[in-house]
C-alpha positions as CSV (number, residue, x, y, z in Angstrom):
1,M,-60.6,-111.0,6.3
2,T,-58.1,-108.8,8.3
3,T,-54.5,-108.7,6.6
4,T,-51.9,-108.0,9.0
5,F,-48.2,-107.3,8.4
6,I,-45.7,-108.0,11.2
7,T,-41.8,-107.0,11.1
8,G,-39.4,-109.1,13.0
9,A,-41.8,-111.9,12.9
10,N,-39.4,-114.9,12.4
11,K,-38.9,-115.6,16.0
12,S,-39.8,-114.8,19.7
13,L,-42.7,-112.3,20.1
14,G,-43.2,-111.7,16.6
15,Y,-43.4,-115.1,15.7
16,E,-45.9,-115.9,18.5
17,T,-48.1,-112.9,17.5
18,A,-48.2,-114.2,14.1
19,R,-49.3,-117.6,15.4
20,R,-52.0,-116.2,17.5
21,L,-53.7,-114.0,14.9
22,I,-53.5,-116.7,12.3
23,E,-55.4,-118.6,14.9
24,A,-58.0,-115.6,15.2
25,G,-58.6,-115.5,11.5
26,H,-56.1,-113.0,10.3
27,T,-54.2,-113.4,7.3
28,V,-50.6,-112.6,8.4
29,I,-47.7,-111.6,6.4
30,V,-44.4,-112.4,8.0
31,G,-41.6,-109.6,7.9
32,A,-38.3,-110.5,8.6
33,R,-34.7,-109.3,7.5
34,D,-33.2,-112.7,7.1
35,P,-34.9,-114.4,4.0
36,E,-34.2,-117.9,4.9
37,R,-35.2,-117.7,8.4
38,G,-38.3,-115.6,7.5
39,Q,-39.5,-118.1,4.8
40,T,-38.9,-120.9,7.3
41,A,-41.1,-119.2,9.8
42,A,-43.8,-118.5,7.4
43,D,-43.9,-121.9,6.1
44,A,-44.3,-123.1,9.9
45,L,-47.1,-120.8,10.3
46,G,-48.8,-121.0,7.1
47,A,-48.4,-117.4,6.1
48,R,-46.7,-115.4,3.3
49,F,-43.0,-114.3,3.8
50,V,-41.9,-110.4,2.8
51,Q,-38.3,-109.6,3.3
52,I,-37.8,-106.1,5.1
53,E,-34.8,-104.3,6.5
54,V,-36.3,-101.6,8.5
55,T,-33.2,-99.6,8.6
56,D,-33.1,-99.5,4.8
57,D,-35.6,-97.3,2.6
58,A,-35.2,-99.4,-0.5
59,S,-36.1,-102.6,1.2
60,V,-39.0,-101.0,3.3
61,A,-40.4,-99.4,0.2
62,A,-40.1,-102.8,-1.7
63,A,-41.8,-104.6,1.1
64,A,-44.7,-102.1,0.8
65,D,-44.9,-102.3,-2.8
66,D,-44.9,-106.3,-2.6
67,I,-47.8,-106.4,-0.2
68,G,-49.8,-103.6,-2.3
69,A,-49.4,-105.7,-5.4
70,H,-50.5,-109.1,-3.6
71,E,-52.9,-108.1,-0.8
72,G,-53.9,-104.7,-1.9
73,G,-53.6,-103.1,1.5
74,V,-53.3,-104.0,4.9
75,D,-55.6,-103.5,8.2
76,V,-53.0,-103.8,10.7
77,L,-49.3,-102.9,10.9
78,I,-47.4,-104.4,13.8
79,N,-43.8,-102.7,14.2
80,N,-42.1,-105.4,16.1
81,A,-38.7,-105.5,14.9
82,G,-36.1,-104.0,17.6
83,V,-32.8,-104.7,19.1
84,F,-31.6,-104.2,22.8
85,G,-27.9,-102.9,21.9
86,P,-24.5,-104.0,23.6
87,H,-24.5,-105.1,27.0
88,I,-21.9,-103.0,28.3
89,P,-21.3,-100.4,31.0
90,A,-23.0,-97.0,30.4
91,E,-19.7,-95.2,30.3
92,K,-18.9,-97.2,27.3
93,L,-21.7,-96.6,25.1
94,T,-20.9,-94.6,22.1
95,A,-22.9,-92.4,19.6
96,A,-22.5,-95.3,17.1
97,D,-24.2,-97.7,19.6
98,A,-26.8,-95.1,20.0
99,G,-27.2,-94.9,16.1
100,E,-27.8,-98.7,16.2
101,V,-30.5,-98.9,18.5
102,F,-32.4,-95.9,17.5
103,G,-31.9,-96.8,14.1
104,V,-34.0,-99.8,14.2
105,N,-36.1,-99.0,17.4
106,V,-37.2,-95.8,16.2
107,L,-36.2,-94.6,12.7
108,G,-37.4,-98.0,11.6
109,I,-40.9,-97.6,12.9
110,V,-41.0,-94.0,11.4
111,R,-39.7,-95.7,8.0
112,V,-41.8,-98.4,8.0
113,T,-44.9,-96.6,9.3
114,H,-44.5,-94.1,6.3
115,A,-44.3,-96.4,3.6
116,F,-47.4,-98.5,5.0
117,L,-49.6,-95.7,5.6
118,P,-51.1,-95.5,2.3
119,L,-51.8,-99.3,2.4
120,L,-53.4,-98.9,5.7
121,R,-55.6,-96.2,4.6
122,K,-57.4,-98.6,2.3
123,S,-58.6,-100.3,5.5
124,A,-62.1,-99.5,7.1
125,N,-60.3,-99.7,10.6
126,P,-56.6,-99.2,10.0
127,V,-54.7,-100.1,13.0
128,I,-50.8,-99.6,14.2
129,V,-49.1,-101.4,16.9
130,N,-45.6,-100.5,18.2
131,V,-44.2,-102.7,20.4
132,S,-42.5,-100.7,23.0
133,S,-41.5,-101.5,26.7
134,G,-42.1,-100.9,30.3
135,M,-38.5,-99.9,30.2
136,G,-39.5,-96.9,28.1
137,S,-41.9,-95.8,30.6
138,F,-41.0,-93.0,33.1
139,T,-43.7,-94.4,35.7
140,A,-42.0,-98.0,35.6
141,T,-38.6,-96.8,35.6
142,H,-38.9,-94.8,38.5
143,D,-40.7,-97.4,40.4
144,P,-38.1,-99.4,42.6
145,G,-40.9,-102.0,43.1
146,R,-40.8,-103.2,39.5
147,V,-38.0,-104.8,37.4
148,E,-37.7,-101.9,35.2
149,G,-37.0,-99.6,37.9
150,R,-33.9,-101.6,38.7
151,A,-32.6,-102.0,35.2
152,V,-30.3,-99.7,33.8
153,A,-30.0,-99.7,29.9
154,P,-29.7,-96.1,28.8
155,L,-30.1,-96.7,25.0
156,Y,-32.8,-99.4,25.1
157,T,-34.9,-97.4,27.5
158,A,-34.5,-94.1,25.8
159,S,-35.5,-95.7,22.1
160,K,-38.7,-97.1,24.0
161,A,-39.6,-93.7,25.7
162,A,-39.2,-92.3,22.0
163,V,-41.2,-95.1,20.7
164,T,-44.4,-94.4,23.0
165,M,-44.2,-90.8,22.3
166,L,-44.2,-91.4,18.5
167,T,-47.5,-93.3,19.0
168,T,-49.2,-90.6,21.0
169,Q,-47.9,-88.2,18.5
170,Y,-49.1,-90.4,15.2
171,A,-52.7,-91.0,17.2
172,K,-53.1,-87.4,17.4
173,A,-51.9,-86.5,13.8
174,W,-54.1,-89.3,12.1
175,P,-57.6,-89.6,14.0
176,D,-58.5,-92.1,11.3
177,V,-56.0,-94.7,12.2
178,K,-55.8,-96.5,16.0
179,V,-52.2,-96.3,17.0
180,N,-51.2,-97.7,20.2
181,A,-48.2,-99.2,22.0
182,A,-47.8,-102.6,23.5
183,D,-45.2,-103.4,26.6
184,P,-44.6,-107.1,26.3
185,G,-43.3,-106.9,29.8
186,Y,-40.4,-109.4,31.1
187,T,-40.8,-112.1,28.9
188,A,-38.4,-115.1,28.5
189,T,-36.9,-114.2,24.6
190,D,-33.4,-113.8,23.2
191,F,-33.3,-110.3,24.6
192,N,-32.7,-111.6,27.8
193,G,-31.4,-114.9,27.4
194,H,-34.7,-116.4,28.2
195,S,-34.7,-115.2,31.6
196,G,-37.9,-113.5,31.9
197,P,-40.8,-115.1,34.2
198,Q,-43.5,-114.5,31.4
199,T,-43.9,-117.1,28.7
200,V,-43.8,-115.7,24.9
201,T,-47.5,-116.3,25.1
202,E,-48.1,-114.1,27.9
203,G,-45.6,-111.6,26.3
204,T,-48.0,-111.2,23.4
205,D,-51.2,-110.5,25.0
206,A,-51.1,-106.9,24.9
207,I,-49.8,-106.7,21.2
208,V,-52.6,-109.4,20.1
209,E,-55.3,-107.3,22.2
210,L,-54.4,-104.1,20.4
211,A,-54.2,-105.9,17.0
212,T,-57.6,-107.0,17.3
213,I,-59.6,-103.8,18.3
214,G,-62.6,-102.5,16.7
215,A,-63.2,-99.2,15.3
216,D,-64.5,-98.0,18.8
217,G,-61.0,-99.2,20.2
218,P,-58.3,-96.9,22.1
219,T,-55.9,-94.9,20.3
220,G,-52.6,-93.2,21.7
221,T,-52.4,-95.6,24.6
222,L,-49.5,-97.8,26.0
223,R,-50.8,-101.0,27.2
224,D,-49.4,-104.6,29.0
225,R,-51.2,-107.4,29.5
226,H,-52.5,-106.3,32.7
227,G,-54.1,-102.9,31.3
228,E,-53.1,-99.2,30.6
229,L,-49.5,-98.4,31.7
230,G,-48.4,-95.0,32.8
231,W,-46.0,-93.0,30.5
């Protein structure tokens, strides 16, 4: 049985990823910062809930300890928790705004990955999936034919570019762990007022694909639901 832990799994992409992986036979642990919403989501899914605030060292350590005590380890870690940041003109963005966005989207991944790596290494096929974005891809954001090429969101895009670089560096550093990044694409979620043309199920295609790779699967890649995406 594959044990999978997902951060930010109480709604949207995280919740749908959890649902699909449970359907695929995974034992899923739902991670969320809000205990009430997290428990409600876990109950609806038939999963176990573990509270985690990815910006807090003590919370992340407690979550890792909890899972270590109950499940003994994890096979798949999905770093899904993320924020978009304020919807304001670029000239009004502050260092405090950047700290909030990078604190969740980048430092949160570093914090969680650091805490969970010992649990992952108990697996015969450890896998990490970092939920990134095509908006962090230089290729996509410089293509005027793509929606990413027309968007202006300095902090979010910069944070997701950092996520993809973290992914490639972790993959080089840990040849025993498969580390990949997933681009959900423009999906109808709370992030965009449910304006995206893709369904939440389509948005989780790349995440689920990367979460279910075998020992011969890829590492150090960024993929969307159509295949590998340029950096």
